[in-house]
C-alpha positions in Angstrom: 93.9 102.5 98.8 91.1 103.8 96.6 89.8 102.0 93.5 90.7 98.9 91.8 94.3 97.9 91.5 96.0 95.9 89.4 96.6 92.2 89.5 100.2 92.9 89.0 100.7 94.1 92.6 102.2 92.0 95.4 99.0 92.5 97.5 96.5 91.6 94.8 98.7 88.3 94.0 98.4 87.5 98.4 94.8 88.3 98.2 94.0 86.2 95.4 96.6 83.1 96.8 94.7 83.7 100.1 91.1 83.1 98.7 92.0 80.6 96.4 95.1 78.5 97.6 94.8 78.7 101.4 96.9 75.7 102.0 99.9 77.8 100.3 98.7 81.5 102.1 98.7 79.9 105.4 102.3 78.2 105.0 104.0 81.5 103.6 106.7 82.8 106.1 107.9 85.5 104.5 107.6 87.9 101.2 110.4 88.0 98.8 110.0 89.4 95.0 112.8 87.8 92.5 115.6 90.5 93.6 115.8 90.3 97.0 115.1 86.2 97.0 118.3 86.3 95.2 120.0 88.8 97.8 118.7 86.3 100.6 120.0 83.1 98.8 123.3 84.7 98.4 123.6 86.4 101.7 121.0 84.8 104.1 119.6 88.2 105.0 116.5 89.5 103.8 115.8 92.8 102.6 114.0 94.9 99.7 114.8 98.2 98.3 112.0 100.9 98.2 111.7 100.7 94.6 111.0 96.9 94.3 108.8 97.3 97.3 106.8 100.0 95.7 105.5 97.4 93.3 103.9 95.6 96.0 100.9 97.9 96.6 102.2 97.7 100.5 104.9 100.7 100.7 104.2 104.1 101.8 105.7 105.8 98.8 106.0 109.1 100.5 107.4 107.9 103.7 109.1 104.7 102.3 107.9 102.4 105.4 105.3 99.8 104.7 102.2 100.6 104.9 100.7 98.3 107.8 97.1 99.2 107.0 97.6 98.0 103.4 99.1 94.9 104.6 96.2 94.3 106.8 93.7 94.5 104.0 95.3 91.6 102.7 95.7 89.6 105.9 96.8 90.5 109.5 99.9 88.2 109.1 101.2 90.0 105.9 103.0 93.2 108.0 105.3 90.5 109.8 106.3 88.6 106.5 107.6 91.7 105.3 111.4 92.1 105.2 113.3 95.5 106.0 113.2 98.3 103.7 116.8 99.2 102.4 118.3 101.9 100.2 119.5 100.6 96.2 123.1 101.2 97.4 122.7 99.9 100.9 124.5 96.5 101.4 121.8 93.0 102.2 124.5 91.6 104.0 128.0 89.7 102.9 128.0 86.8 100.6 127.9 83.4 102.3 130.8 81.5 102.6 129.2 78.3 100.8 128.1 80.5 98.1 131.4 82.1 97.3 132.5 78.3 96.4 129.1 77.4 94.7 129.8 80.6 92.3 133.3 79.3 91.6 134.4 82.7 93.1 138.2 82.3 94.6 138.8 82.0 98.3 141.0 84.9 98.2 138.3 87.6 97.1 137.7 88.0 100.5 134.1 89.8 102.0 132.0 90.0 99.3 128.8 93.0 99.9 125.8 92.4 98.2 123.4 95.3 97.5 120.0 96.0 97.7 119.5 96.6 94.0 116.5 98.3 92.6 113.6 97.0 90.5 113.6 96.9 86.9 111.8 100.2 86.0 113.8 102.4 88.7 116.9 100.8 87.0 115.8 101.4 83.4 115.1 105.2 84.4 118.4 105.5 85.8 120.3 103.8 83.0 117.8 106.2 80.5 119.7 109.2 82.3 116.5 110.2 84.3 119.2 112.1 86.9 117.7 115.7 87.6 114.1 117.4 88.5 111.5 117.4 85.8 113.1 115.0 83.5 110.4 111.8 81.9 111.2 108.7 80.7 112.3 108.7 77.3 110.9 105.0 76.8 107.6 105.9 78.6 105.7 105.3 75.0 107.2 102.0 74.6 106.3 100.7 78.4 103.3 100.2 80.7 105.0 102.2 83.5 105.4 106.2 83.8 108.3 107.7 85.1 110.0 111.1 85.9 111.9 112.7 88.0 110.5 114.8 91.5 112.3 117.0 94.0 109.9 115.2 96.0 108.6 111.9 97.3 105.4 111.2 95.5 
């Protein structure tokens, strides 16, 4: 990492928490973003897709693996807090039986697969029809993120 980092990234929020609320940071055992927390609640399994993980500043976007060096810049324990990385269509797990009843789903629905999903910007780009190389996000002037389609990982 080089230069100043946005306070919107999870890594900067973790660093702030460590510096300003060390008792909270010390108790933290896992790092889940909202979507991956919901998936954990539904399945009991931890996982995060790379699109969502890219907003943490802890992901190497070229390799789609957690960047252990970036995690260590925050704290030595952060790498162990990170969940497994998944593709958006990859299952996190099956809906827990107790959640099936809690959500009012019929018992006959059988096992329900919960997918990893993705981050808001990635899903917005797909919803805007960005599926071919060279396309740019038509909503870019109205959002704080830049998006486009590239044949290679950036």
